[in-house]
VODO-345778 format. One record per atom (N, C-alpha, C, O): atom name; residue number from 1; residue in one letter; z, x, y. Coordinates in Angstrom, 2 decimals, padded with zeros to 5 digits. Layout:
<pts>
  atom   nr  rest        z        x        y
    CA  NUM     A        Z        X        Y
...
</pts>
This chain:
<pts>
  atom   nr  rest        z        x        y
     N    1     M   000.02   000.86  -001.19
    CA    1     M   000.01   000.01   000.00
     C    1     M   000.02   000.91   001.23
     O    1     M   000.71   001.93   001.28
     N    2     H  -000.76   000.51   002.20
    CA    2     H  -000.83   001.23   003.47
     C    2     H   000.49   001.10   004.21
     O    2     H   001.11   000.03   004.15
     N    3     E   000.95   002.12   004.89
    CA    3     E   002.25   002.09   005.55
     C    3     E   002.35   001.03   006.66
     O    3     E   003.46   000.69   007.06
     N    4     Y   001.24   000.52   007.17
    CA    4     Y   001.27  -000.46   008.23
     C    4     Y   001.00  -001.84   007.70
     O    4     Y   000.85  -002.77   008.49
     N    5     T   000.93  -002.02   006.45
    CA    5     T   000.60  -003.31   005.84
     C    5     T   001.90  -003.89   005.29
     O    5     T   002.67  -003.20   004.62
     N    6     S   002.12  -005.14   005.57
    CA    6     S   003.30  -005.83   005.07
     C    6     S   002.88  -006.99   004.18
     O    6     S   001.86  -007.64   004.39
     N    7     T   003.70  -007.22   003.18
    CA    7     T   003.42  -008.36   002.32
     C    7     T   004.20  -009.57   002.79
     O    7     T   004.11  -010.63   002.16
     N    8     T   004.94  -009.45   003.85
    CA    8     T   005.67  -010.58   004.43
     C    8     T   004.74  -011.30   005.39
     O    8     T   004.06  -010.69   006.21
     N    9     R   004.75  -012.62   005.26
    CA    9     R   003.94  -013.46   006.15
     C    9     R   004.91  -014.28   006.96
     O    9     R   005.92  -014.76   006.45
     N   10     V   004.60  -014.45   008.26
    CA   10     V   005.45  -015.18   009.19
     C   10     V   004.63  -016.22   009.94
     O   10     V   003.54  -015.94   010.44
     N   11     W   005.18  -017.43   010.01
    CA   11     W   004.57  -018.55   010.75
     C   11     W   005.54  -019.00   011.82
     O   11     W   006.75  -018.87   011.64
     N   12     G   005.05  -019.51   012.93
    CA   12     G   005.89  -020.03   013.97
     C   12     G   005.39  -021.36   014.51
     O   12     G   004.19  -021.61   014.55
     N   13     L   006.33  -022.22   014.92
    CA   13     L   006.00  -023.53   015.43
     C   13     L   006.98  -023.86   016.54
     O   13     L   008.19  -023.70   016.37
     N   14     S   006.47  -024.32   017.68
    CA   14     S   007.32  -024.82   018.76
     C   14     S   007.17  -026.31   018.86
     O   14     S   006.06  -026.83   018.84
     N   15     C   008.31  -027.02   018.97
    CA   15     C   008.33  -028.47   018.97
     C   15     C   009.07  -028.98   020.21
     O   15     C   010.10  -028.42   020.60
     N   16     P   008.56  -030.06   020.84
    CA   16     P   009.35  -030.70   021.89
     C   16     P   010.65  -031.26   021.24
     O   16     P   010.67  -031.52   020.04
     N   17     G   011.68  -031.42   022.01
    CA   17     G   012.97  -031.84   021.52
     C   17     G   013.12  -033.31   021.22
     O   17     G   014.14  -033.91   021.54
     N   18     F   012.13  -033.91   020.61
    CA   18     F   012.16  -035.33   020.28
     C   18     F   012.59  -035.48   018.82
     O   18     F   012.23  -034.65   017.99
     N   19     P   013.36  -036.53   018.47
    CA   19     P   013.78  -036.71   017.09
     C   19     P   012.64  -036.76   016.09
     O   19     P   012.78  -036.27   014.97
     N   20     E   011.53  -037.36   016.46
    CA   20     E   010.40  -037.42   015.50
     C   20     E   009.79  -036.05   015.17
     O   20     E   009.06  -035.92   014.19
     N   21     E   010.09  -035.04   015.96
    CA   21     E   009.61  -033.71   015.70
     C   21     E   010.30  -033.06   014.49
     O   21     E   009.78  -032.10   013.92
     N   22     V   011.45  -033.57   014.10
    CA   22     V   012.15  -033.06   012.94
     C   22     V   011.29  -033.30   011.70
     O   22     V   011.16  -032.41   010.86
     N   23     S   010.70  -034.48   011.58
    CA   23     S   009.84  -034.76   010.41
     C   23     S   008.57  -033.89   010.47
     O   23     S   008.06  -033.48   009.42
     N   24     R   008.09  -033.61   011.63
    CA   24     R   006.94  -032.73   011.75
     C   24     R   007.28  -031.32   011.29
     O   24     R   006.49  -030.68   010.61
     N   25     A   008.48  -030.84   011.68
    CA   25     A   008.91  -029.50   011.24
     C   25     A   009.06  -029.47   009.73
     O   25     A   008.71  -028.47   009.11
     N   26     R   009.57  -030.53   009.13
    CA   26     R   009.71  -030.60   007.68
     C   26     R   008.35  -030.52   006.99
     O   26     R   008.15  -029.75   006.05
     N   27     R   007.41  -031.35   007.49
    CA   27     R   006.06  -031.35   006.85
     C   27     R   005.37  -030.01   006.99
     O   27     R   004.72  -029.55   006.05
     N   28     W   005.51  -029.37   008.15
    CA   28     W   004.93  -028.08   008.39
     C   28     W   005.51  -027.04   007.40
     O   28     W   004.77  -026.24   006.82
     N   29     T   006.80  -027.07   007.22
    CA   29     T   007.46  -026.15   006.27
     C   29     T   006.98  -026.42   004.85
     O   29     T   006.67  -025.49   004.11
     N   30     R   006.94  -027.68   004.47
    CA   30     R   006.47  -028.08   003.14
     C   30     R   005.04  -027.57   002.90
     O   30     R   004.72  -027.08   001.81
     N   31     D   004.18  -027.70   003.92
    CA   31     D   002.80  -027.25   003.75
     C   31     D   002.71  -025.73   003.56
     O   31     D   001.92  -025.25   002.74
     N   32     I   003.50  -025.00   004.29
    CA   32     I   003.51  -023.52   004.16
     C   32     I   003.99  -023.10   002.78
     O   32     I   003.43  -022.19   002.17
     N   33     L   005.03  -023.80   002.30
    CA   33     L   005.66  -023.38   001.02
     C   33     L   005.16  -024.17  -000.20
     O   33     L   005.78  -024.12  -001.26
     N   34     R   004.06  -024.88  -000.04
    CA   34     R   003.54  -025.67  -001.17
     C   34     R   003.43  -024.81  -002.41
     O   34     R   002.87  -023.71  -002.38
     N   35     G   003.99  -025.33  -003.50
    CA   35     G   003.95  -024.60  -004.77
     C   35     G   005.14  -023.65  -004.99
     O   35     G   005.31  -023.13  -006.09
     N   36     S   005.92  -023.41  -003.99
    CA   36     S   007.09  -022.53  -004.11
     C   36     S   008.26  -023.30  -004.69
     O   36     S   008.48  -024.46  -004.32
     N   37     P   009.04  -022.70  -005.59
    CA   37     P   010.23  -023.36  -006.06
     C   37     P   011.34  -023.49  -004.99
     O   37     P   012.33  -024.20  -005.18
     N   38     L   011.14  -022.81  -003.89
    CA   38     L   012.14  -022.86  -002.80
     C   38     L   011.76  -023.89  -001.72
     O   38     L   012.51  -024.08  -000.76
     N   39     A   010.63  -024.54  -001.88
    CA   39     A   010.10  -025.43  -000.85
     C   39     A   011.09  -026.58  -000.50
     O   39     A   011.32  -026.86   000.68
     N   40     D   011.66  -027.22  -001.48
    CA   40     D   012.53  -028.36  -001.22
     C   40     D   013.77  -027.96  -000.45
     O   40     D   014.15  -028.62   000.51
     N   41     D   014.41  -026.84  -000.89
    CA   41     D   015.58  -026.36  -000.18
     C   41     D   015.25  -025.96   001.26
     O   41     D   015.99  -026.28   002.19
     N   42     A   014.12  -025.25   001.43
    CA   42     A   013.73  -024.85   002.78
     C   42     A   013.46  -026.04   003.68
     O   42     A   013.81  -026.04   004.86
     N   43     E   012.83  -027.04   003.12
    CA   43     E   012.52  -028.26   003.90
     C   43     E   013.82  -028.95   004.34
     O   43     E   013.93  -029.38   005.49
     N   44     L   014.79  -029.04   003.43
    CA   44     L   016.07  -029.67   003.79
     C   44     L   016.78  -028.83   004.87
     O   44     L   017.36  -029.39   005.80
     N   45     I   016.75  -027.54   004.76
    CA   45     I   017.39  -026.65   005.74
     C   45     I   016.73  -026.83   007.12
     O   45     I   017.42  -026.95   008.13
     N   46     V   015.41  -026.83   007.14
    CA   46     V   014.71  -027.02   008.41
     C   46     V   015.05  -028.34   009.04
     O   46     V   015.22  -028.43   010.25
     N   47     S   015.16  -029.37   008.23
    CA   47     S   015.53  -030.69   008.74
     C   47     S   016.91  -030.67   009.41
     O   47     S   017.08  -031.19   010.51
     N   48     E   017.86  -030.08   008.72
    CA   48     E   019.26  -030.03   009.28
     C   48     E   019.31  -029.20   010.52
     O   48     E   019.90  -029.63   011.51
     N   49     L   018.70  -028.01   010.50
    CA   49     L   018.78  -027.11   011.65
     C   49     L   018.03  -027.68   012.86
     O   49     L   018.50  -027.55   013.99
     N   50     S   016.89  -028.29   012.63
    CA   50     S   016.13  -028.90   013.74
     C   50     S   016.90  -030.07   014.34
     O   50     S   016.99  -030.19   015.56
     N   51     A   017.45  -030.91   013.49
    CA   51     A   018.24  -032.06   013.99
     C   51     A   019.45  -031.57   014.79
     O   51     A   019.79  -032.15   015.82
     N   52     N   020.09  -030.53   014.30
    CA   52     N   021.25  -029.96   015.02
     C   52     N   020.85  -029.48   016.39
     O   52     N   021.58  -029.69   017.36
     N   53     A   019.67  -028.80   016.49
    CA   53     A   019.22  -028.29   017.76
     C   53     A   019.04  -029.42   018.75
     O   53     A   019.43  -029.31   019.91
     N   54     I   018.44  -030.50   018.29
    CA   54     I   018.16  -031.65   019.18
     C   54     I   019.45  -032.38   019.57
     O   54     I   019.61  -032.80   020.71
     N   55     L   020.35  -032.52   018.61
    CA   55     L   021.57  -033.30   018.88
     C   55     L   022.64  -032.56   019.67
     O   55     L   023.38  -033.16   020.45
     N   56     H   022.71  -031.23   019.49
    CA   56     H   023.86  -030.50   020.01
     C   56     H   023.55  -029.48   021.09
     O   56     H   024.46  -028.81   021.57
     N   57     T   022.27  -029.34   021.50
    CA   57     T   021.95  -028.31   022.49
     C   57     T   020.98  -028.89   023.52
     O   57     T   020.62  -030.07   023.46
     N   58     A   020.59  -028.05   024.46
    CA   58     A   019.67  -028.47   025.51
     C   58     A   018.27  -028.76   024.96
     O   58     A   017.42  -029.28   025.68
     N   59     S   018.03  -028.44   023.71
    CA   59     S   016.74  -028.72   023.08
     C   59     S   016.45  -030.21   023.10
     O   59     S   015.29  -030.61   023.18
     N   60     G   017.48  -031.05   023.02
    CA   60     G   017.28  -032.48   023.00
     C   60     G   017.22  -033.16   024.36
     O   60     G   017.02  -034.37   024.46
     N   61     R   017.39  -032.37   025.38
    CA   61     R   017.30  -032.90   026.76
     C   61     R   015.85  -032.97   027.20
     O   61     R   014.94  -032.46   026.54
     N   62     E   015.66  -033.63   028.34
    CA   62     E   014.33  -033.73   028.90
     C   62     E   013.72  -032.33   029.06
     O   62     E   014.36  -031.43   029.59
     N   63     Y   012.49  -032.16   028.59
    CA   63     Y   011.76  -030.90   028.62
     C   63     Y   012.31  -029.86   027.65
     O   63     Y   011.89  -028.71   027.68
     N   64     G   013.26  -030.26   026.80
    CA   64     G   013.79  -029.34   025.79
     C   64     G   012.83  -029.13   024.63
     O   64     G   011.89  -029.90   024.44
     N   65     S   013.09  -028.08   023.86
    CA   65     S   012.26  -027.78   022.73
     C   65     S   013.09  -026.96   021.71
     O   65     S   014.16  -026.46   022.04
     N   66     F   012.58  -026.85   020.52
    CA   66     F   013.14  -025.94   019.52
     C   66     F   011.99  -025.22   018.89
     O   66     F   010.85  -025.68   018.91
     N   67     H   012.31  -024.07   018.32
    CA   67     H   011.28  -023.19   017.78
     C   67     H   011.64  -022.86   016.33
     O   67     H   012.79  -022.53   016.01
     N   68     L   010.67  -022.94   015.50
    CA   68     L   010.83  -022.73   014.06
     C   68     L   010.03  -021.54   013.60
     O   68     L   008.88  -021.36   014.03
     N   69     A   010.61  -020.70   012.74
    CA   69     A   009.89  -019.60   012.10
     C   69     A   010.16  -019.66   010.62
     O   69     A   011.28  -019.93   010.18
     N   70     V   009.12  -019.39   009.85
    CA   70     V   009.20  -019.31   008.41
     C   70     V   008.60  -017.95   008.02
     O   70     V   007.44  -017.67   008.30
     N   71     A   009.43  -017.12   007.34
    CA   71     A   008.97  -015.83   006.86
     C   71     A   009.05  -015.86   005.32
     O   71     A   010.05  -016.28   004.74
     N   72     V   007.98  -015.40   004.70
    CA   72     V   007.89  -015.45   003.25
     C   72     V   007.52  -014.07   002.71
     O   72     V   006.53  -013.48   003.13
     N   73     S   008.30  -013.58   001.79
    CA   73     S   007.98  -012.37   001.05
     C   73     S   008.16  -012.66  -000.42
     O   73     S   008.52  -013.78  -000.79
     N   74     A   007.92  -011.69  -001.25
    CA   74     A   008.09  -011.92  -002.70
     C   74     A   009.56  -012.16  -003.08
     O   74     A   009.84  -012.75  -004.12
     N   75     Q   010.48  -011.70  -002.23
    CA   75     Q   011.90  -011.83  -002.59
     C   75     Q   012.63  -012.91  -001.81
     O   75     Q   013.62  -013.45  -002.29
     N   76     V   012.17  -013.25  -000.60
    CA   76     V   012.93  -014.11   000.31
     C   76     V   012.05  -015.06   001.04
     O   76     V   010.93  -014.73   001.43
     N   77     V   012.58  -016.29   001.22
    CA   77     V   012.02  -017.22   002.21
     C   77     V   013.11  -017.34   003.25
     O   77     V   014.24  -017.71   002.92
     N   78     A   012.79  -017.05   004.51
    CA   78     A   013.76  -017.15   005.58
     C   78     A   013.22  -018.21   006.61
     O   78     A   012.09  -018.11   007.10
     N   79     V   014.06  -019.17   006.91
    CA   79     V   013.71  -020.17   007.95
     C   79     V   014.67  -020.00   009.12
     O   79     V   015.88  -019.88   008.93
     N   80     S   014.13  -019.99   010.31
    CA   80     S   014.93  -019.83   011.52
     C   80     S   014.61  -020.94   012.50
     O   80     S   013.45  -021.28   012.69
     N   81     V   015.64  -021.50   013.11
    CA   81     V   015.47  -022.46   014.17
     C   81     V   016.17  -021.93   015.39
     O   81     V   017.35  -021.59   015.33
     N   82     T   015.46  -021.85   016.51
    CA   82     T   016.01  -021.39   017.78
     C   82     T   016.06  -022.58   018.72
     O   82     T   015.08  -023.30   018.89
     N   83     D   017.24  -022.78   019.33
    CA   83     D   017.42  -023.89   020.26
     C   83     D   017.36  -023.40   021.67
     O   83     D   017.19  -022.20   021.90
     N   84     D   017.48  -024.28   022.63
    CA   84     D   017.41  -023.95   024.07
     C   84     D   018.77  -023.62   024.65
     O   84     D   018.88  -023.43   025.86
     N   85     G   019.82  -023.54   023.84
    CA   85     G   021.15  -023.21   024.35
     C   85     G   021.76  -024.40   025.06
     O   85     G   021.55  -025.55   024.69
     N   86     G   022.52  -024.08   026.10
    CA   86     G   023.17  -025.13   026.88
     C   86     G   024.51  -025.56   026.32
     O   86     G   025.08  -026.55   026.79
     N   87     T   025.03  -024.84   025.35
    CA   87     T   026.38  -025.11   024.85
     C   87     T   027.22  -023.88   025.03
     O   87     T   026.71  -022.77   025.07
     N   88     A   028.51  -024.09   025.14
    CA   88     A   029.44  -022.99   025.37
     C   88     A   029.68  -022.19   024.10
     O   88     A   030.05  -021.02   024.18
     N   89     T   029.48  -022.78   022.94
    CA   89     T   029.78  -022.11   021.68
     C   89     T   028.53  -022.08   020.78
     O   89     T   027.66  -022.94   020.84
     N   90     A   028.50  -021.04   019.95
    CA   90     A   027.41  -020.90   018.99
     C   90     A   027.65  -021.85   017.83
     O   90     A   028.79  -022.26   017.60
     N   91     P   026.61  -022.22   017.10
    CA   91     P   026.81  -023.09   015.92
     C   91     P   027.70  -022.36   014.90
     O   91     P   027.63  -021.14   014.74
     N   92     K   028.54  -023.14   014.23
    CA   92     K   029.41  -022.58   013.21
     C   92     K   029.65  -023.61   012.12
     O   92     K   029.54  -024.82   012.34
     N   93     V   029.98  -023.11   010.96
    CA   93     V   030.26  -024.00   009.84
     C   93     V   031.63  -024.58   010.03
     O   93     V   032.60  -023.85   010.22
     N   94     E   031.70  -025.92   009.98
    CA   94     E   032.98  -026.60   010.08
     C   94     E   033.25  -027.24   008.76
     O   94     E   032.37  -027.88   008.19
     N   95     H   034.46  -027.09   008.26
    CA   95     H   034.84  -027.67   006.98
     C   95     H   035.32  -029.09   007.22
     O   95     H   036.45  -029.32   007.65
     N   96     Q   034.45  -030.02   006.95
    CA   96     Q   034.73  -031.44   007.20
     C   96     Q   035.07  -032.14   005.88
     O   96     Q   034.69  -031.69   004.79
     N   97     D   035.79  -033.25   006.02
    CA   97     D   036.04  -034.14   004.91
     C   97     D   034.69  -034.64   004.36
     O   97     D   033.74  -034.81   005.13
     N   98     Q   034.59  -034.88   003.06
    CA   98     Q   033.33  -035.33   002.48
     C   98     Q   032.89  -036.65   003.03
     O   98     Q   031.69  -036.95   002.99
     N   99     D   033.78  -037.47   003.54
    CA   99     D   033.42  -038.75   004.11
     C   99     D   033.03  -038.71   005.57
     O   99     D   032.62  -039.72   006.14
     N  100     A   033.16  -037.51   006.21
    CA  100     A   032.82  -037.39   007.61
     C  100     A   031.33  -037.67   007.81
     O  100     A   030.49  -037.26   007.01
     N  101     E   031.02  -038.38   008.90
    CA  101     E   029.64  -038.74   009.22
     C  101     E   028.95  -037.65   010.04
     O  101     E   027.72  -037.63   010.11
     N  102     H   029.71  -036.75   010.66
    CA  102     H   029.12  -035.72   011.49
     C  102     H   029.81  -034.38   011.22
     O  102     H   030.95  -034.34   010.76
     N  103     G   029.09  -033.27   011.53
    CA  103     G   029.72  -031.96   011.42
     C  103     G   029.58  -031.31   010.07
     O  103     G   030.21  -030.29   009.82
     N  104     R   028.75  -031.88   009.17
    CA  104     R   028.62  -031.27   007.85
     C  104     R   027.30  -030.57   007.63
     O  104     R   027.11  -029.93   006.59
     N  105     G   026.36  -030.67   008.59
    CA  105     G   025.00  -030.14   008.40
     C  105     G   024.97  -028.64   008.16
     O  105     G   024.35  -028.20   007.20
     N  106     L   025.62  -027.84   008.99
    CA  106     L   025.56  -026.42   008.84
     C  106     L   026.35  -025.98   007.59
     O  106     L   026.01  -024.96   006.99
     N  107     G   027.37  -026.72   007.20
    CA  107     G   028.07  -026.44   005.97
     C  107     G   027.17  -026.69   004.78
     O  107     G   027.23  -025.94   003.80
     N  108     M   026.35  -027.72   004.84
    CA  108     M   025.39  -028.01   003.77
     C  108     M   024.35  -026.90   003.71
     O  108     M   023.99  -026.45   002.63
     N  109     V   023.87  -026.46   004.85
    CA  109     V   022.89  -025.39   004.89
     C  109     V   023.51  -024.13   004.25
     O  109     V   022.85  -023.44   003.47
     N  110     S   024.76  -023.85   004.56
    CA  110     S   025.43  -022.66   003.98
     C  110     S   025.59  -022.78   002.48
     O  110     S   025.57  -021.78   001.77
     N  111     A   025.76  -024.01   001.97
    CA  111     A   025.91  -024.20   000.54
     C  111     A   024.57  -024.05  -000.20
     O  111     A   024.55  -023.66  -001.36
     N  112     I   023.46  -024.35   000.48
    CA  112     I   022.15  -024.27  -000.14
     C  112     I   021.58  -022.84  -000.06
     O  112     I   021.04  -022.32  -001.04
     N  113     A   021.72  -022.23   001.11
    CA  113     A   021.13  -020.91   001.35
     C  113     A   021.98  -019.81   000.73
     O  113     A   023.18  -019.96   000.52
     N  114     H   021.33  -018.71   000.46
    CA  114     H   022.04  -017.55  -000.05
     C  114     H   022.75  -016.80   001.09
     O  114     H   023.77  -016.14   000.89
     N  115     R   022.19  -016.93   002.28
    CA  115     R   022.77  -016.26   003.46
     C  115     R   022.41  -017.02   004.69
     O  115     R   021.26  -017.46   004.82
     N  116     V   023.35  -017.21   005.62
    CA  116     V   023.08  -017.87   006.91
     C  116     V   023.61  -016.94   008.01
     O  116     V   024.75  -016.46   007.95
     N  117     V   022.77  -016.70   009.00
    CA  117     V   023.12  -015.83   010.10
     C  117     V   022.88  -016.59   011.39
     O  117     V   021.84  -017.24   011.54
     N  118     V   023.86  -016.50   012.36
    CA  118     V   023.69  -017.13   013.65
     C  118     V   023.62  -016.02   014.71
     O  118     V   024.51  -015.18   014.82
     N  119     H   022.54  -016.06   015.46
    CA  119     H   022.36  -015.11   016.58
     C  119     H   022.53  -015.89   017.87
     O  119     H   021.92  -016.95   018.05
     N  120     D   023.35  -015.40   018.76
    CA  120     D   023.62  -016.02   020.03
     C  120     D   023.03  -015.20   021.16
     O  120     D   023.21  -013.98   021.17
     N  121     S   022.35  -015.81   022.08
    CA  121     S   021.81  -015.08   023.25
     C  121     S   021.91  -015.99   024.46
     O  121     S   022.30  -017.16   024.35
     N  122     N   021.57  -015.45   025.61
    CA  122     N   021.63  -016.24   026.87
     C  122     N   020.60  -017.36   026.86
     O  122     N   020.75  -018.35   027.58
     N  123     Q   019.53  -017.21   026.05
    CA  123     Q   018.48  -018.19   026.03
     C  123     Q   018.74  -019.31   024.99
     O  123     Q   018.09  -020.35   025.05
     N  124     G   019.66  -019.11   024.08
    CA  124     G   019.91  -020.11   023.04
     C  124     G   020.47  -019.46   021.80
     O  124     G   020.90  -018.31   021.82
     N  125     H   020.45  -020.21   020.73
    CA  125     H   020.99  -019.78   019.45
     C  125     H   019.88  -019.83   018.40
     O  125     H   019.05  -020.74   018.39
     N  126     T   019.89  -018.87   017.53
    CA  126     T   018.96  -018.87   016.40
     C  126     T   019.80  -018.88   015.12
     O  126     T   020.66  -018.02   014.92
     N  127     V   019.54  -019.87   014.27
    CA  127     V   020.20  -019.94   012.96
     C  127     V   019.13  -019.63   011.94
     O  127     V   018.10  -020.29   011.88
     N  128     T   019.39  -018.61   011.13
    CA  128     T   018.45  -018.19   010.08
     C  128     T   019.14  -018.41   008.73
     O  128     T   020.26  -017.97   008.50
     N  129     A   018.42  -019.10   007.86
    CA  129     A   018.88  -019.32   006.49
     C  129     A   017.94  -018.63   005.56
     O  129     A   016.72  -018.79   005.68
     N  130     E   018.47  -017.83   004.62
    CA  130     E   017.65  -017.10   003.69
     C  130     E   017.84  -017.68   002.28
     O  130     E   018.96  -017.95   001.83
     N  131     L   016.71  -017.86   001.61
    CA  131     L   016.72  -018.30   000.20
     C  131     L   016.10  -017.18  -000.59
     O  131     L   015.01  -016.71  -000.26
     N  132     Y   016.78  -016.74  -001.62
    CA  132     Y   016.29  -015.63  -002.44
     C  132     Y   015.56  -016.13  -003.66
     O  132     Y   015.98  -017.08  -004.31
     N  133     A   014.45  -015.47  -003.96
    CA  133     A   013.71  -015.78  -005.17
     C  133     A   014.44  -015.27  -006.39
     O  133     A   015.22  -014.31  -006.30
     N  134     D   014.22  -015.90  -007.51
    CA  134     D   014.80  -015.45  -008.76
     C  134     D   013.98  -014.27  -009.26
     O  134     D   013.05  -014.43  -010.04
     N  135     T   014.35  -013.09  -008.80
    CA  135     T   013.56  -011.90  -009.15
     C  135     T   013.83  -011.46  -010.59
     O  135     T   013.07  -010.66  -011.13
     N  136     S   014.89  -011.96  -011.20
    CA  136     S   015.15  -011.56  -012.59
     C  136     S   014.08  -012.07  -013.53
     O  136     S   013.82  -011.46  -014.57
     N  137     S   013.45  -013.21  -013.18
    CA  137     S   012.38  -013.76  -014.01
     C  137     S   011.02  -013.46  -013.45
     O  137     S   010.02  -014.02  -013.91
     N  138     G   010.96  -012.58  -012.45
    CA  138     G   009.70  -012.18  -011.85
     C  138     G   009.11  -013.23  -010.95
     O  138     G   007.92  -013.18  -010.63
     N  139     G   009.94  -014.20  -010.52
    CA  139     G   009.46  -015.27  -009.66
     C  139     G   009.14  -014.82  -008.27
     O  139     G   009.68  -013.82  -007.79
     N  140     H   008.30  -015.54  -007.63
    CA  140     H   007.94  -015.27  -006.23
     C  140     H   008.08  -016.58  -005.45
     O  140     H   007.75  -017.65  -005.96
     N  141     P   008.56  -016.50  -004.20
    CA  141     P   008.69  -017.72  -003.39
     C  141     P   007.38  -018.44  -003.24
     O  141     P   007.37  -019.67  -003.27
     N  142     C   006.28  -017.74  -003.09
    CA  142     C   005.01  -018.41  -002.87
     C  142     C   003.95  -017.78  -003.74
     O  142     C   002.79  -018.21  -003.70
</pts>
């Protein structure tokens, strides 16, 4: 392999902060990962993170938006959602009662993903969830 060639592929999508854009983000993710055993989990994660961006940050305000990235390699599928900020605190996993109607989304993402990382900046927050391929059986995400 040439030193400047990567087998990782990355896609990006920017969406207005409207609730109906969450389903668009899900479909887009499903289309990219078609045939991957990780597609369903990635789609669910994108749905939760996109909805959280719209509900809890400036992304859901007038002229708000959120940005989605999907990176695929033979070992990992990573999905990232970046919001427009506007909150005093970064997203965090809250341990809620199972009957709670709110506050369980990031906990669910953490339970599905192998790793979740939150990056905080002046422009917003990026939550990245990584799903690892089953490399013991020679599987590939895509």
